[in-house]
Each structure stands twice: as C-alpha cells, then as structure tokens.
C-alpha positions in Angstrom: -24.9 -86.7 224.3 -21.4 -85.5 223.7 -20.0 -84.4 220.4 -16.9 -86.4 219.5 -13.7 -84.5 219.3 -12.1 -84.7 215.9 -8.9 -86.8 215.7 -6.9 -84.0 214.0 -7.8 -80.8 215.8 -6.2 -77.8 214.1 -3.3 -76.3 215.9 -2.8 -72.6 215.9 0.5 -71.0 216.5 0.9 -69.1 219.7 2.6 -65.8 220.0 5.7 -67.6 221.4 5.9 -70.0 218.5 5.8 -67.2 216.0 8.5 -65.3 217.8 10.9 -68.2 218.1 12.4 -67.8 214.6 12.8 -64.1 215.2 14.6 -64.8 218.4 16.9 -67.4 216.8 17.7 -65.0 213.9 18.6 -62.2 216.4 20.9 -64.5 218.4 22.6 -65.8 215.2 23.0 -62.2 214.0 24.5 -61.2 217.4 26.9 -64.1 217.4 28.0 -63.4 213.8 28.6 -59.7 214.7 30.4 -60.6 218.0 27.5 -59.2 220.0 28.1 -55.7 218.6 24.7 -54.1 219.2 25.5 -51.1 216.9 26.4 -53.4 214.0 23.3 -55.5 214.5 21.1 -52.4 214.7 22.6 -51.1 211.4 22.1 -54.5 209.7 18.4 -54.5 210.8 18.0 -50.8 210.0 16.7 -50.1 213.5 18.1 -48.1 216.4 20.3 -49.5 219.2 17.5 -49.0 221.8 15.2 -51.2 219.5 17.8 -54.0 219.6 18.0 -53.7 223.4 14.2 -53.8 223.6 14.2 -57.0 221.5 16.9 -58.5 223.7 14.7 -57.8 226.8 11.6 -59.1 225.0 13.2 -62.4 224.2 15.2 -62.6 227.4 18.5 -62.7 225.6 21.4 -61.8 227.8 24.9 -60.8 226.7 27.6 -63.4 227.3 29.6 -62.7 230.5 32.8 -62.3 228.6 31.2 -59.4 226.6 30.4 -57.4 229.8 33.4 -55.3 230.7 
C-alpha cells in the first residue's frame, strides 16, 4: 500500500534561487556605476578581486563596449 503524496508539498529554495536576488542586485549596481568595478567594490565594502569572483560565480560578463 502506497502512502498518498500530499497535494501541497513544501518547496525548499535551492542555492540558485537564493543567489538570484544577489546576482540581480550586483548587475543593477554594475549598470548604475557604469561597470566600474572599483566603484562597486567600494560601495559593497569589498575588494576588487571579490567583485571579480562574484562576477565569475554568477557568470556575469562585462559588456563588449566596456572591454577596451
């Protein structure tokens, strides 16, 4: 005899779901600061390498027109 599955199974947030707001906030901050990594780092009170690590973590790439 099988146990019936409840109609409303609780949903837990995955790591990706939790990180989505952080990624969006970072992108918005970068856009607002014209992709100035130093300025964003200062605003977040972190080092530039930390911002670059977060960019890599969230697979955020700099716009092509920002790459000289």
